C-alpha positions as CSV (number, residue, x, y, z in Angstrom):
1,M,-6.8,-2.0,-17.9
2,P,-5.2,0.0,-15.1
3,A,-3.9,4.1,-16.2
4,M,-0.7,4.4,-17.1
5,V,1.5,6.0,-13.5
6,H,3.2,9.0,-15.1
7,T,5.9,10.7,-13.0
8,E,7.3,13.5,-12.6
9,L,10.7,15.0,-10.4
10,G,10.0,17.2,-7.7
11,R,12.1,20.4,-6.1
12,D,13.6,17.4,-4.3
13,N,14.8,15.9,-7.4
14,S,12.5,12.3,-6.6
15,P,9.9,10.1,-8.3
16,R,6.3,12.0,-8.3
17,L,3.9,11.0,-9.7
18,G,2.2,13.5,-12.6
19,T,-0.9,15.5,-12.5
20,A,-2.7,13.4,-14.1
21,S,-1.8,10.5,-12.0
22,K,-2.8,12.2,-8.9
23,Q,-6.0,12.7,-9.4
24,N,-6.5,9.4,-10.6
25,L,-5.7,7.9,-7.1
26,L,-6.8,10.7,-5.0
27,G,-10.1,10.8,-6.5
28,A,-10.0,6.8,-6.4
29,F,-10.6,7.9,-2.3
30,E,-13.9,9.8,-2.9
31,E,-15.2,8.0,-5.3
32,E,-14.8,4.8,-2.6
33,K,-16.5,7.2,0.5
34,G,-19.1,8.7,-1.4
35,W,-21.5,11.2,0.7
36,G,-19.3,10.3,3.5
37,R,-16.0,11.0,2.8
38,Y,-16.9,14.5,3.8
39,I,-20.2,14.2,6.1
40,N,-19.8,11.9,8.9
41,K,-21.1,11.3,12.4
42,G,-19.5,14.3,13.8
43,D,-20.5,16.4,11.5
44,I,-24.2,15.4,11.8
45,S,-23.6,15.9,16.0
46,N,-21.9,19.0,15.4
47,L,-25.2,20.2,13.2
48,A,-26.9,19.1,16.0
49,T,-25.5,20.6,19.2
50,L,-26.1,24.1,17.0
51,I,-29.6,23.4,16.0
52,V,-29.9,22.7,20.0
53,M,-28.6,26.0,20.6
54,L,-30.5,28.1,18.6
55,L,-33.2,27.2,19.7
56,G,-32.2,27.6,23.5
57,L,-31.3,30.5,22.6
58,A,-34.5,31.3,20.8
59,W,-36.4,30.8,23.8
60,Y,-34.1,31.8,25.9
61,S,-34.1,35.5,24.4
62,K,-37.7,35.5,24.8
63,D,-38.4,34.0,28.5
64,P,-34.9,35.3,30.1
65,D,-35.9,33.9,33.8
66,N,-36.8,30.4,31.9
67,E,-34.0,27.9,33.5
68,P,-35.6,25.1,30.9
69,A,-34.5,27.7,28.9
70,K,-30.7,28.2,30.3
71,Y,-29.9,25.2,30.8
72,I,-31.1,23.9,26.6
73,F,-28.8,27.2,25.9
74,S,-25.6,26.5,28.0
75,F,-25.8,22.7,26.5
76,G,-25.8,23.2,23.1
77,L,-23.5,26.0,23.0
78,F,-20.9,24.7,24.9
79,G,-21.5,21.8,23.7
80,F,-21.6,23.2,20.4
81,S,-18.2,25.1,20.7
82,G,-16.4,21.9,22.5
83,G,-17.3,19.6,18.6
84,V,-16.2,22.7,16.5
85,T,-13.1,23.3,18.3
86,N,-12.6,19.5,18.3
87,W,-13.6,19.5,14.6
88,L,-11.0,22.9,13.7
89,A,-7.8,20.7,15.5
90,I,-8.8,17.5,13.3
91,K,-8.8,20.2,10.8
92,M,-5.2,21.1,11.4
93,L,-3.8,17.3,11.6
94,F,-4.3,17.4,7.4
95,Y,-5.1,20.8,6.4
96,D,-2.9,24.1,7.0
97,V,-5.4,26.1,8.0
98,G,-3.7,29.7,7.9
99,L,-3.2,29.2,11.9
100,V,0.5,28.6,13.5
101,G,0.8,24.6,13.4
102,S,-1.6,24.2,11.0
103,G,-1.3,21.2,8.1
104,V,1.4,19.6,10.6
105,I,1.2,16.3,8.1
106,P,1.4,17.9,4.6
107,K,4.5,19.8,6.4
108,Q,6.0,17.1,7.5
109,F,5.3,14.1,5.0
110,I,9.1,13.1,5.1
111,P,9.7,11.9,8.6
112,I,6.2,9.5,8.1
113,R,6.9,8.0,4.1
114,N,11.1,7.5,6.6
115,S,8.7,6.6,9.3
116,I,6.1,4.4,7.2
117,K,9.5,2.3,5.5
118,D,11.4,2.3,8.8
119,M,8.2,0.5,10.3
120,M,6.9,-1.6,7.4
121,M,11.3,-2.9,7.5
122,Q,11.3,-3.2,11.3
123,M,8.0,-5.2,11.9
124,F,7.0,-7.3,8.3
125,F,11.5,-7.4,6.9
126,D,13.5,-8.0,10.8
127,I,16.0,-10.4,9.2
128,D,15.9,-13.5,11.1
129,F,11.9,-13.6,9.7
130,L,13.0,-13.5,6.5
131,R,15.6,-16.0,7.1
132,D,13.0,-18.7,8.7
133,Y,10.3,-17.6,5.6
134,I,12.8,-18.0,2.7
135,S,14.4,-21.5,3.8
136,K,10.8,-22.4,4.5
137,R,9.2,-21.3,1.4
138,A,11.5,-21.9,-1.6
139,K,11.0,-25.5,-1.5
140,Q,7.1,-25.8,-2.3
141,F,7.3,-22.7,-4.7
142,V,9.2,-24.5,-6.6
143,K,8.0,-27.4,-6.7
144,E,4.8,-25.7,-7.4
145,A,6.0,-23.5,-10.2
146,D,6.8,-27.5,-12.4
147,F,10.2,-26.2,-13.2
148,G,11.1,-29.8,-14.4
149,D,7.1,-30.2,-16.8
150,K,8.4,-26.6,-18.5
151,V,11.5,-27.8,-19.4
152,G,10.2,-31.1,-20.5
153,N,8.1,-29.0,-22.5
154,I,10.7,-26.4,-23.4
155,L,12.7,-29.4,-24.5
156,T,10.2,-31.2,-26.1
157,S,9.0,-28.1,-28.7
158,P,9.2,-27.7,-32.6
159,E,11.9,-24.3,-31.6
160,F,14.1,-26.4,-29.3
161,E,14.3,-29.1,-32.2
162,V,15.9,-25.6,-34.7
163,V,17.8,-25.1,-31.9
164,L,20.3,-27.9,-30.7
165,T,19.8,-30.1,-34.8
166,K,21.9,-26.0,-35.1
167,T,24.5,-25.9,-32.4
168,L,25.1,-30.2,-33.6
169,T,25.7,-28.9,-37.0
170,D,28.1,-26.6,-35.9
171,L,29.8,-28.7,-33.0
172,S,30.1,-31.2,-35.9
173,M,32.2,-28.5,-38.0
174,Q,35.1,-28.1,-34.9
175,P,37.3,-30.4,-34.1
176,E,35.6,-31.4,-31.0
177,G,32.8,-32.1,-32.4
178,M,34.6,-35.0,-35.6
179,I,32.6,-37.9,-33.8
180,L,29.9,-36.2,-34.9
181,Q,30.8,-36.1,-38.4
182,T,31.3,-39.7,-38.1
183,M,28.2,-40.5,-36.4
184,A,25.5,-38.6,-38.4
185,P,25.8,-40.6,-41.0
186,M,24.7,-43.4,-39.9
187,F,21.5,-41.6,-38.7
188,G,20.4,-39.7,-42.3
189,G,22.2,-36.5,-40.8
190,I,22.4,-34.5,-37.8
191,E,19.1,-33.9,-38.6
192,G,18.3,-37.4,-38.1
193,M,19.8,-38.3,-35.0
194,I,18.1,-35.6,-33.2
195,P,14.2,-37.9,-32.8
196,M,16.9,-40.1,-30.6
197,L,18.8,-37.5,-28.9
198,K,15.2,-35.3,-27.6
199,P,14.1,-38.2,-25.4
200,M,17.0,-38.9,-24.1
201,L,17.5,-34.2,-23.3
202,V,14.2,-34.3,-22.1
203,S,14.6,-37.1,-19.9
204,A,17.6,-36.1,-18.6
205,G,16.8,-32.5,-18.1
206,K,13.1,-32.9,-16.1
207,E,15.2,-35.2,-14.2
208,I,18.2,-32.8,-13.7
209,V,16.3,-29.3,-12.6
210,D,13.4,-31.9,-10.5
211,S,16.9,-32.5,-8.1
212,T,17.5,-28.9,-8.3
213,A,14.4,-28.4,-7.2
214,D,14.7,-30.8,-4.4
215,N,18.4,-28.9,-3.1
216,F,17.5,-25.8,-3.8
217,D,18.4,-23.4,-1.2
218,P,17.9,-19.4,-2.3
219,L,20.3,-18.2,1.1
220,S,23.0,-20.2,-0.9
221,I,22.4,-18.3,-3.9
222,W,21.5,-14.3,-1.7
223,S,22.1,-14.0,1.1
224,V,18.9,-12.3,3.8
225,E,20.8,-9.4,4.0
226,Q,21.4,-8.8,-0.1
227,I,16.9,-10.0,0.3
228,R,16.4,-6.9,2.6
229,D,18.7,-4.6,0.7
230,Q,16.2,-5.3,-2.4
231,L,12.7,-5.4,-0.2
232,E,13.8,-2.1,1.3
233,N,15.2,-0.5,-1.8
234,M,11.6,-1.1,-3.6
235,I,9.0,-0.3,-0.7
236,E,11.9,3.0,-0.2
237,T,11.1,3.7,-4.5
238,K,7.0,3.2,-4.3
239,L,7.5,5.2,-1.3
240,L,8.7,8.5,-3.3
241,E,6.4,8.6,-5.1
242,L,3.8,9.7,-3.0
243,T,3.5,13.5,-2.3
244,P,1.8,15.6,0.7
245,E,-1.2,16.0,-1.2
246,M,-1.4,12.0,-1.7
247,I,-0.7,11.8,2.0
248,T,-2.7,14.1,3.7
249,E,-5.5,11.9,1.7
250,M,-4.6,8.8,2.3
251,M,-4.3,8.9,5.7
252,D,-7.6,11.9,5.7
253,S,-9.7,8.5,4.4
254,I,-8.4,6.9,6.5
255,L,-9.6,8.3,9.6
256,H,-12.2,10.7,8.6
257,A,-15.1,8.4,10.3
258,H,-13.5,7.1,12.8
259,L,-12.1,11.0,14.0
260,G,-15.6,11.7,13.9
261,W,-15.7,10.3,17.4
262,L,-13.9,13.4,18.7
263,I,-16.1,15.7,18.4
264,I,-19.0,13.6,19.4
265,W,-17.0,13.7,21.9
266,G,-16.5,17.6,21.9
267,N,-20.0,17.9,21.5
268,V,-21.4,16.1,25.0
269,F,-18.8,17.1,27.3
270,G,-19.1,20.4,26.1
271,G,-23.0,19.9,26.9
272,L,-22.4,18.6,30.2
273,I,-19.1,21.0,31.6
274,G,-22.1,23.8,30.7
275,L,-24.9,22.4,32.3
276,I,-22.6,22.4,35.7
277,S,-21.5,26.2,34.0
278,Q,-24.9,26.6,34.6
279,W,-26.2,24.6,37.2
280,A,-22.8,26.3,39.0
281,G,-24.5,30.1,37.9
282,Y,-22.4,31.1,34.8
283,G,-24.1,30.1,32.8
284,A,-26.9,32.0,31.6
285,N,-28.7,34.7,33.9
């Protein structure tokens, strides 16, 4: 069975997930990614340029006049600097690393949360789309639900016989039910009338339900605006469970592998700049 989600009230009195629930949900992201959650192509690229830089430095230290050593060292140094700079910029998006402007996502989680809701409402639940979708799907849904057979099963159940017997008995005790008192002895009492009445009720009940289903229009009961308001309330209530930590972890989990390319291109362009700098005479001399 899925674990129960425990909510707590945050400082803004909005419901938040309890500690155990946070650990379960956040742990799901980590378990899904495995080691890839922590090490990706960007980290490997940074490591590669670091090794190139160290090899170039060692070679250049032994032979300062060696031109290939200068180019290797410049490529590694600039490439590693570019990759690390992009890596730090990515980290500053998701986490507060003590620098001004870092931790943008967790610090702005309320606007982000509201933006998610607004985007969902505008893209998926606009008025025209809802009206068209509900009009087309409502009758099909009711037919697929087969309410006629379900009503028939209820009317043929032993429990319904008990309810029907009690209802007719109570009715026969009232002035408007005098005809039942007159007819009941002809069938051996109220209980004797039930076998005769049930088939008629079952048939009539199924026909009424099937006819209603064919002509059912939910927009005649609820307006599209009411349905949309309920959907918006549902989404907003669910989003209120999100905390800064959860939003950070979810976005980091989704973007982690793709953001590695930013680091790789930082290594590549940084290395190319290092080669150009060395060729222009501004590198190691």
